[in-house]
Each structure stands twice: as C-alpha cells, then as structure tokens.
N, C-alpha and C positions, 0 to 999 in steps of 0.2 A: 841874275836878275837884280837890279838895284832899286827898283821902285816899290813903293807900298801898293798893296792890292786892295781888294774889297774891304770895307770897314764893317765891323760887327759892333753893335752897341748893346749895352745892358745897363739897367738902372738899379741902383742899390740905395736903400735908405740908411742913414747914419743912426745907429742906436746909441742911447745914452751910455750903455755899458762899454762902448768902443772908444769913449772919450776920456780925457783927463778931467780933473775937477773944474777946470775953466770952460769945459764944453768943446774943446778942440779934439778933433779926431786924432787918436794916437798914431804916431808915425808907423808903427808896426801894422796897423790896420790899413794904411795906404797899400802896403804890400798884399794884405789879404784881399783887398778889393781888386788889385791887379791880377792876382791868382784866379779869383772868381771870373774875371773878365776873359782870361785865357781859356778857361774850361768851358764857359758859355760859348765862346767863339768856335772852339773845336766841335762842340755839340751842334751848333747851327750849321757848321760845315759838314756834318754827317758823321762825326766821330764822338758819340756820346760816351760817358764814363762806362756804361754797360758794354758798348761795343769794344772799347779799349780793353776792358777786362777779358772779354771773350777772345780777343786776339793777343792778349798778354803783352800789351804795349802801354806806355805811359809817357807823359811829357816830362822832360828834364831840363832845368835851367842850367846852362853852362856858365853864363855871365849875365849880369844885369846892372844897368846904370839908371838911376832915377834922379830927376831934378825936381825938387819941391819948390813950387812957385807961389802958392797961396794957401792960407789955412782953409780947413773945412770944419764947420761947427755943427753941433747938434741944433736942430733937427733937420739938417740939410739932406737933400736927395743928391746922389752922385751918378753921373753918366760915365760909364767906362767905355771908351772907344778903343777897339783892338783891330789891328791889321797885321797881316803877315807879309814879309818881303824877303828879298835876297835869298830865295830858296836855292840851295846848292846841295844836291845829293840828299843826305839825311839832316842837313842843318838848315835853319832859317832864322831870321830876325823877327821878333815880335815888337811892334811899335804900339805904345799905349798912351792914353791920356785919361786922367780923371778930371771931369768937368763938373763944376758946381751947377746944379740945375737952376738955382734961383737967379743967377746972373750970367751964366754961360762962361764964366772965367775958368781958365785952365789952372787947376790946382797942382797938378804934377804931370810930368812926361817921363816915360820910361822906354828904354830899348833893351831887349833881352836876346841873347844868343841861345837858341834852344834846339833840342832834338826830341824826337819820339824814340823811346828806347824799347827794344824788343827784349823782354825779360827771359824768354825761352832761349834765345840765341846769345844773350848777354852781349848785345851789340846794338848800335844805332839802327833804326828802322827806316827804310827808304819810303818817302811819301808816295802813295799810289796816285795815279792820274786822277781818280775821282776826287781826292782831297785837293790836288792842285787846281782842278776846275772850280771847286767850291771856294778856294782862296782867291780866285780870279786870275790865276797864273797861266791858264790855258784857255 
C-alpha cells in the first residue's frame, strides 16, 4: 500500500524550557514532538501504552528522515499530524508534520520506517486487522 491513510492530530504547547535562549524550539524537541504524535496516534487507533505493555509490544523506529522548514518559537502551539502508510507485514511508514498553530505553516515534515516489536518473541509483530482498520487500511 503506497498511500497515506487516516490522519491523527495532536496539539502540543511549546514550553520555555524546550527552547534555546532566543526562544527557538530546540531541534531535539522537534523529535520529541514527533515521538509524542506517534504514541498519541497509536493510542487513538486503539493501541494505548497500557495495551502495548500488556501485549509486550512497542514501537521501534528503523529509519527516520526529517526536513526542517521553519522555526517554532515560544509560546507557540504546535499541531502534530500523523498518518500511517505503506503497511507491509510488520513494517509501515509514518508520515508526520509539525504545523505552527498561529499561522498554519509547516515547520517540519518527517517520514519514518517503523515496526511494532514483540519483546516476548524478540521479533517484529504483525499488525492485527483491528489496527489496520483504525489506520484506514481496511
């Protein structure tokens, strides 16, 4: 499957402690926001952190590419948009954008190759139909 599916959105405020002395969001915190967006999307799709712990699975990033397009400053609000696509067996791509709430400008775009890992079996975990439906793949 080569198309992006359902979009999940999540809003995060920028805290002063996440910024450099000039009030710019630290680049490392762009990644933190992307991580939070992925976890919120999984939760909205029916796989909360608690459920993943019960099933002894967790997300694992295999590769990630991020294009930084615009600054984010304190006290901005950020919209994290996350969609899943190209689901093949245990792998998928996660497409994300960080959007400044004040003007709708895309501050960064990211594409990550991911798996859900089964820690009991020490191998990738195959996505169940219920999760594929929640992603919009079925």
